[in-house]
PASEPA-31617 format. One record per atom (N, C-alpha, C, O): residue in one letter; y negated, x, z negated. Coordinates in steps of 0.1 Angstrom, whole numbers, plus 5000, padded with zeros to 4 digits. Layout:
! residues N
aYXZ;...
This chain:
! residues 327
x041418678805;x041518818804;x041218858790;x040418798783;x041718968785;x041519018772;x040019058771;x039419098780;x039519058758;x038219098756;x038119248760;x038919328757;x037019268768;x036919408774;x036619518764;x037019628766;x035919478753;x035519578743;x036719658737;x036719778737;x037719588732;x038919658726;x039619748737;x040119848734;x039619698749;x040319778760;x039519898762;x040120008764;x038219888763;x037320008765;x037520108754;x037620228756;x037620058741;x037820138730;x039120208730;x039320328726;x040120138735;x041520198737;x041520308746;x042120418744;x040820298758;x040720408767;x039920518762;x040220638764;x038820488754;x038120598748;x038920668738;x038820788736;x039820598731;x040720668721;x041720758728;x042020868723;x042120728740;x043020818748;x042320948752;x042921048752;x041020928755;x040221048759;x040021138747;x040121258748;x039621078736;x039421158724;x040721228720;x040721338716;x041821158721;x043121208718;x043421338727;x043821438722;x043121328740;x043321438749;x042421558745;x042921668746;x041221528742;x040321638738;x040821708726;x040721838725;x041221638716;x041721698703;x043021778705;x043121888700;x043921718713;x045121788716;x044921918724;x045522018722;x044021908734;x043722018743;x043122138735;x043522248737;x042222118725;x041722218717;x042722268706;x042622378701;x043722188703;x044722218693;x045522338697;x046022418688;x045722368710;x046422488714;x045822608709;x046422708706;x044422618710;x043722728705;x043922758690;x044222868686;x043722648683;x043922658668;x045322688664;x045622758654;x046322638672;x047722668669;x048022808671;x048722878663;x047522868682;x047723008685;x047123098673;x047823198669;x045923058669;x045323138658;x046123118645;x046223218637;x046522998642;x047322978630;x048623048629;x049023098619;x049223068641;x050523128642;x050423288640;x051423348639;x049223338640;x049023478637;x049223498622;x049423618618;x049123398614;x049323408599;x050623358594;x051023398584;x051123258600;x052323188595;x053323158606;x053023148618;x054623128602;x055623088612;x055322948616;x054622878610;x056022908627;x055822768632;x056122668622;x055322568621;x057222678615;x057622578605;x056622568593;x056322468588;x056222688589;x055222698578;x053922628582;x053222558575;x053522658595;x052322598600;x052422448600;x051422378597;x053522398604;x053722248604;x053722188590;x053222078588;x054222268581;x054222218567;x052822208562;x052422098556;x052022308564;x050622298560;x049822198568;x048922128562;x050122188580;x049522088589;x049621948584;x048721868583;x050921908581;x051121768576;x050721758561;x050421638557;x050621868554;x050121858540;x048621818540;x048221738532;x047921878550;x046521848551;x046321698556;x045421628550;x047121658566;x046921518571;x047321418561;x046621318559;x048521428555;x048921328546;x048121328533;x047921228527;x047721448528;x046921458516;x045621388518;x045221318509;x045021398530;x043721328532;x043921178533;x043121098528;x045021138539;x045320998541;x045620928527;x045420808525;x046221008518;x046520948504;x045320908496;x045320828488;x044120978499;x042920938492;x042520798494;x042420728484;x042320748506;x041920608507;x043020518503;x042820398499;x044320558504;x045420478500;x045420458485;x045620348480;x045120568478;x045120558463;x043920478458;x044020408448;x042820478466;x041620398462;x041720248467;x040820168464;x042820218473;x043020078478;x042320048490;x042219928494;x041820138498;x041020118510;x042020088522;x041620028532;x043220128520;x044220108531;x045219998526;x045720008515;x045319898534;x046319788531;x047719828536;x047919838549;x048619858527;x049919888531;x050919788525;x051019778513;x051719728533;x052619628529;x053919638538;x053919588549;x054919698533;x056219718541;x057219608537;x058319608543;x056919528527;x057919428522;x058219328533;x057419268539;x059519308535;x060019208545;x059819248559;x060019168568;x059519368562;x059319418575;x060419518580;x061119568571;x060619538593;x061719618597;x061419768595;x061219848604;x061519818582;x061219948579;x062220048585;x061820158589;x063419998587;x064420088593;x064020128607;x064220248611;x063420038615;x062920068628;x061820168628;x061620258636;x060920148617;x059820238616;x060320388612;x059720478617;x061320388604;x061920518601;x062520588613;x062520708615;x063120498622;x063720548634;x062520608643;x062720708650;x061420548642;x060220598650;x059920738645;x059520828653;x059920768632;x059620898627;x060621008632;x060221128632;x061820968636;x062721068641;x062321118655;x062721228659;x061521038662;x061021078675;x059721158673;x059621258680;x058821098665;x057621168662;x057221138648;x057221018644;x057021238639;x056821378643;x058021468643;x058021578649;x059121418637;x060321508636;x060921568649;x060821688651;x061421468657;x062021518669;x061121598678;x061521698684;x059921548680;x059021608690;x058721748685;x058821848694;x058321768673;x057921908669;x059121998667;x059022118671;x060221948662;x061422038661;x061922088674;x062122208676;x062121998683;x062622038696;x061622118704;x061922208712;x060322088703;x059322158710;x059222298704;x059122398712;x059222318691;x059122448685;x060322548690;x060022658694;x061522498688;x062622578692;x062822598707;x063222698712;x062322488715;x062322498729;x061422608734;x061722678744;x060222608728;x059222708732;x059622858729;x059222948736;x060422868719;x060923008716;x061923058726;x062123178727;x062422968734;x063423018744;x063022988759;x063922988768;x061722958761;x061322938774;x059922978776;x059223018766;x059422978788;x058023028791;x057022918789;x057422798789;x055722948788;x054722848788;x054622768800;x054322648800;x054922828812;x054922758824;x056022648825;x055822538829;x057222688820;x058322598819;x057922478811;x058122358815;x057422498799;x057022398790;x055922308796;x056022188795;x054922368802;x053822288808;x054322198819;x053922078819;x055222238827;x055822158838;x056622048832;x056521928836;x057422078822;x058321968816;x057521868809;x057821748810;x056521908801;x055721818794;x054821728803;x054521618800;x054521778815;x053821698825;x054621578829;x054121478834;x055921588828;x056821478832;x056821358822;x057321258825;x056121378811;x056121278800;x055721138805;x056321038802;x054621128813;x054220998818;x055320928826;x055420798826;x056020998834;x057120938842;x058220888833;x058720778835;x058620968823;x059620928814;x059220808806;x060020718804;x058020808802;x057420698794;x057420568802;x057820458798;x057020578815;x056920468824;x058320408826;x058520278826;x059320488827;x060720438829;x061220368817;x061820258817;x061020438805;x061420378792;x060720248789;x061320148785;x059420238792;x058620118790;x059120008799;x059119888795;x059520038811;x060019938820;x061419888815;x061619768816;x062219968810;x063519928806;x063519858792;x064219758790;x062719908783;x062719858769;x061719748767;x061919658759;x060519758773;x059419658771;x059219568783;x058319478782;x059919598794;x059619518806;x058219538811;x057719448818;x057619648808;x056219678814;x056319708828;x057319778833;x055419658836;x055419688850;x054119768854;x053019748848;x054219848864;x053119918870;x053119888885;x054119878891;x051919888891;x051819868905;x052219998913;x052320108907;x052419988926;x052720098934;x051620208933;x051920328932;x050320158933;x049220248933;x049120318919;x048820438918;x049520248909;x049520318895;x050620418895;x050420528889;x051820388901;x052920488901;x052520608908;x052820718904;x051820588920;x051320708927;x050220788919;x050220908920;x049420718912;x048420788903;x049120868892;x048720978889;x050220818887;x050920888876;x051521018883;x051421128877;x052121008895;x052621118901;x051521228905;x051721348904;x050321178908;x049221258911;x048821338899;x048521458900;x048821278887;x048421348875;x049521448871;x049121558867;x050721408873;x051821508870;x051721628879;x051921738875;x051521598892;x051421708902;x050221808898;x050321928900;x049121748893;x048021838889;x048421938878;x048022048879;x049121888868;x049521978857;x050522078862;x050422198858;x051522038870;x052522128875;x051822238883;x052222358882;x050822198891;x050122298900;x049422398892;x049422518895;x048722348881;x048022438872;x048922548866;x048622668867;x050022508861;x050922598855;x051622688865;x051922808862;x052022638876;x052622718886;x051722828891;x052122938894;x050522788893;x049522888898;x049122988888;x048823108891;x049022948875;x048623028864;x049723138861;x049423248859;x051023088861;x052023178857;x052723248869;x053423348867;x052423208881;x053023268893;x054223198897;x054523188909;x055023158887;x056323088891;x056823018878;x056423048867;x057722928881;x058422858870;x059922898871;x060522868881;x060422958860;x061723018861;x062822928857;x063922928864;x062622848847;x063722768841;x064922848839;x066022808841;x064722968833;x065823068831;x066723028820;x067923068820;x066122968809;x066922938797;x067322788797;x066522698796;x068622768800;x069122628800;x068922558786;x068622438785;x069122638775;x069022588762;x067522548759;x067222438754;x066622638763;x065222608761;x064722488769;x064022408764;x065222478781;x064822358789;x065322228784;x064622128783;x066622238779;x067222118773;x066422068760;x066221948758;x066022168752;x065322138740;x063922078743;x063521978737;x063322128753;x061922078757;x062121938764;x061221858761;x063121918771;x063321788777;x063621678766;x063121568767;x064321718756;x064521628744;x063221598737;x063021488733;x062321698736;x061021678730;x060221588739;x059521498733;x060221598752;x059521508761;x060121358759;x059321268758;x061421348758;x062021218756;x061621158743;x061421038742;x061521248733;x061121198719;x059721138719;x059521028713;x058721208725;x057421148725;x057321028734;x056420938731;x058121018745;x058120898753;x058720778745;x058120668746;x059720808738;x060420708730;x059420658719;x059420538716;x058620748713;x057620718703;x056620618709;x056320518702;x056120648721;x055120558727;x055720418729;x055020318726;x056920408734;x057520278737;x057820198724;x057520078723;x058420268715;x058820198702;x057620158694;x057620058687;x056520238695;x055320198687;x054820068693;x054319988685;x054820048706;x054319928712;x055119808706;x054519698703;x056419828704;x057219718699;x056919698684;x056919578679;x056819798676;x056619788662;x055219738658;x055119688647;x054319748666;x052919698663;x052919548662;x051919488658;x054019478666;x054119338663;x054419308649;x054119198644;x054919408641;x055319388628;x054519458618;x054319418606;x053919578622;x053219668613;x051819688618;x051519668630;x050919708608;x049519748612;x049519898616;x050419968614;x048419928622;x048220068626;x048220168615;x048920268615;x047620128604;x047620218592;x048920228585;x049320328580;x049720118586;x051120128580;x052020218588;x052720298582;x051920218601;x052620308609;x052120458607;x052920548605;x050820478607;x050220608605;x050620668592;x051020788591;x050520588581;x050820638568;x052320698567;x052520798561;x053220618572;x054620658571;x054920778580;x055720868576;x054320778592;x054520898601;x054021028594;x054821128594;x052821028589;x052321148582;x053121178570;x053321298567;x053521078562;x054221098550;x055621168552;x056021258546;x056321108562;x057621168565;x057521308571;x058321398568;x056421328579;x056221468584;x055921568573;x056421678573;x055121528563;x054821608552;x056121648544;x056421758541;x056921538540;x058021568532;x059121648539;x059621748533;x059321628552;x060321698559;x059921848561;x060721938557;x058821868567;x058422008570;x058122088558;x058322208558;x057522028548;x057222108536;x058522138529;x058722248524;x059422038528;x060722068522;x061522178529;x062122258523;x061522168542;x062222268551;x061622408548;x062422498545;x060322418548;x059722558546;x060022608532;x060322728530;x059822528522;x060022568508;x061422608506;x061722718500;x062422528510;x063822568509;x064222698516;x064922778511;x063622708528;x063922838535;x063422958528;x064023058528;x062122948523;x061623058516;x062323088503;x062423208499;x062622988496;x063322998483;x064723068485;x065123158477;x065423028496;x066723088499;x066623228503;x067523308500;x065523268509;x065323408514;x064523488503;x064423608505;x064123428492;x063323498482;x062023548487;x061523648482;x061423468496;x060123508502;x059023398499;x058123378507;x059123328487;x058223228484;x056723268484;x055823198489;x056423388479;x055023438480;x054423448494;x053223428496;x055323468504;x054923478518;x054423338523;x053623328532;x055023228517;x054623098521;x053223068518;x052523008527;x052723098507;x051323068503;x050323178507;x049123158506;x050823298511;x049923408514;x048923368525;x047723418524;x049223298536;x048223268546;x047023188541;x045923198547;x047223118530;x046123038525;x044923128520;x043823068517;x045123258518;x044123348514;x043123368526;x042023428524;x043523338538;x042723358550;x041823238553;x042423128555;x040523258553;x039623138556;x039823088570;x039822968572;x040123178579;x040323128593;x041623048594;x041622948602;x042623078586;x043923008587;x043622868581;x044122768586;x042922858570;x042622728564;x041822638574;x042122518575;x040922698581;x040122618591;x041022568602;x041022458607;x041922658607;x042922628617;x043822508612;x044022408620;x044222518600;x045122408595;x044422278593;x044922168596;x043122288589;x042322158587;x042122098601;x042221968602;x041922178611;x041822118625;x043122058629;x043221938633;x044222128627;x045522088632;x046021968624;x046621868629;x045721968611;x046121858602;x045321728603;x045821618605;x044021748602;x043121628601;x042821578615;x043021458618;x042421668624;x042021618638;x043221608647;x043421498653;x044021708648;x045121718658;x046321638654;x047221608662;x046521608641;x047621528636;x047221388632;x047721288638;x046321378623;x045921248617;x045121168627;x045421048630;x044021218632;x043121148641;x043821118655;x043721008660;x044621208660;x045321188673;x046421078671;x046620998680;x047021078659;x048020968657;x047320838656;x047820738661;x046220828650;x045420708648;x045020658662;x045120538665;x044420748670;x043920708683;x045120668692;x045020568700;x046220738691;x047320708699;x047920568696;x048220488705;x048120538683;x048720418679;x047720298682;x048220198687;x046420318680;x045520218684;x045520188699;x045520068703;x045520288707;x045520268722;x046820198726;x046720108734;x047920228719;x049220168723;x049220018719;x050019938724;x048319978709;x048219838705;x047419758715;x047519638715;x046719818725;x045919748734;x046319768748;x046119668756;x046819878752;x047219898766;x048619958767;x049219998758;x049119948779;x050519978782;x050920128778;x050020218779;x052120148774;x052620278770;x052520378782;x052120498780;x052820328794;x052720418806;x051320458809;x051120568814;x050320378806;x048920408809;x048520508798;x047820608802;x048820488785;x048420578775;x049020718777;x048320818775;x050220718782;x050920848784;x050320938794;x050221058793;x049820878805;x049320958816;x048021028812;x047721128817;x047320968802;x046121028797;x046421158789;x045521238787;x047621168784;x048021288777;x047921418786;x047721528780;x048021398799;x047921518808;x046521568808;x046321688812;x045521488804;x044121538803;x044021648793;x043121738794;x044921658783;x044921768774;x045021908780;x044522008776;x045821908791;x045922038799;x044622078805;x044322198805;x043821978810;x042522008815;x041622058804;x040922158806;x041621998793;x040822038781;x041222178777;x040422258774;x042522208777;x043022338773;x042522448782;x042222558778;x042522418795;x042022508805;x040622538803;x040122648803;x039822428801;x038422448798;x038122518785;x037222608785;x038922498775;x038722568762;x039022718764;x038322798758;x040022748772;x040322888774;x039222958782;x039023078780;x038522888790;x037422938798;x036222968789;x035623078789;x035822858782;x034622868774;x034722938761;x033722998756;x035922938755;x036122998742;x036723138743;x036223228736;x037723148751;x038423278752;x037923358764;x038323478765;x037123308772;x036523378783;x037523398795;x037423488803;x038523318796;x039523328807;x038823278820;x038023198820;x039223348831;x038523318844;x038923178849;x040023128847;x037923118856;x038122988862;x038723018877;x038123088884;x039822958880;x040422978893;x040322848901;x040122738896;x040422868914;x040422748923;x041622658920;x041522538921;x042822718916;x043922638912;x043722558900;x044122438900;x043022608890;x042822528878;x041822418881;x041922308875;x040822438890;x039922338893;x040522228901;x040322108898;x041322268911;x042022168919;x043022088911;x043121968912;x043822158903;x044822088894;x044121998884;x044621888882;x043022038879;x042321948869;x041721828876;x041821718871;x041321848888;x040821728896;x041921628899;x041621508898;x043121678902;x044221588904;x044621518892;x044921398892;x044621578880;x044921518867;x043921408864;x044321298861;x042621438865;x041621338862;x041721218872;x041521108868;x041921248885;x042021148895;x043221058892;x043120928893;x044321118888;x045521038885;x045320948873;x045720828873;x044720998862;x044420918850;x043420808853;x043720698849;x042420838861;x041420738864;x042120628873;x041820508871;x042920668882;x043620578891;x044520478883;x044520358886;x045320528873;x046120448865;x045320338858;x045720228857;x044220388852;x043420298844;x042720188853;x042720068850;x042020238863;x041120148871;x042020058880;x041619938881;x043020108886;x043920028894;x044619918886;x044819808891;x045019958874;x045619858865;x044719748861;x045119628861;x043419778858;x042419678854;x042119588866;x041919468865;x042019648878;x041719568890;x042919478893;x042619358896;x044119518891;x045319438894;x045319318884;x045619208887;x045019358871;x045019248861;x044019148863;x044219028861;x042819188868;x041719098870;x042119008882;x041818888882;x042719058892;x043018988904;x044118878900;x044118768905;x045118928892;x046118828888;x045618718880;x046018598882;x044718748871;x044118648862;x043318548871;x043318428868;x042618598881;x041718518889;x042618418897;x042218298899;x043718468902;x044718378909;x045218268900;x045318148904;x045618308888;x046118208878;x045018108875;x045317988874;x043818148873;x042718058870;x042517958881;x042117848878;x042718008894;x042417918905;x043517818907;x043217698910;x044717848904;x045917768906;x046317678895;x047117588896;x045917718882;x046517658871;x045717538866;x046217468857;x044517518871;x043817398867;x042817428856;x042617548852;x042217328850;x041117348840;x041617408827;x040817468820;x042917398823;x043417448811;x043717598812;x044017668802;x043517658824;x043817798826;x042817888819;x043118008818;x041717848814;x040817928807;x041317978794;x040818078789;x042417918789;x043017958777;x044118068779;x044618118770;x044418088792;x045418188795;x044918328795;x043918358800;x045718418788;x045318558787;x045818628800;x046818598805;x045018728804;x045318808815;x046318918812;x046618938800;x046918978822;x047819088820;x047119208814;x045919228816;x047919288807;x047419408801;x047119508812;x047819508822;x046219598809;x045919708818;x047019808819;x047019908826;
């Protein structure tokens, strides 16, 4: 069986990721009071990549892309950050928050299917049921919060579905690329491409419209700078790091289901920070999400332990060198 410490750290990384993403919705809402979505993304990746360049310039980060499949790594950036944020931004403009919440809840299912097809990852029946339980929890929260899910805009729904597919593809392809690249090499290129693309897009758009002063105007607001630092450093840089690290240790389908915990964190943040009321629906939905995530993790580890034990019993004395299945 694999050393338990890295596995525990990987699960801890998924929880930290969910916490940071859950609170990012609050900071994003506040940042959008000062700047457009694309300008916010430009500043967000400027903060994350700028910070990452400091240890890289000092030689603290080992980056070596020579002789490696950089083309596949560039393909990864088209799914995240580019594809995910672009399709999400325009999809949200043409759909309701309930529509988006329900569709993004499907991410673990899409990831599990892609991981099965591309990586030959397997999940037990109980793990599959746990994934569905987590998805059901998120769907229930949004349906009860908004009253109904309309799916009125086919264009918005299509864009959001592509966004969901993009982040699922990112999880699966990252698992494959970790055989060739280190975590920091993947992280550096992801943030760098995000910075160049979104900063370039925003600057060109403002220059074409003659509104360049409006691009820098939000930086005069201290609250906007704080929002951007959270979104760039914690919600982009740290979450990318925790996500890639977790994917290096545990299955993509398992990592993905923990993303639904961000909805629970968002609900809690709305209650404690914005004073939004706590409803029975939010409590029940949150319980389903947590139970589903715990089920995927615990049932997977139990299954892996049982499989390893059987192999150890039947394979003879040399079986001690055999590694167990991943969680």
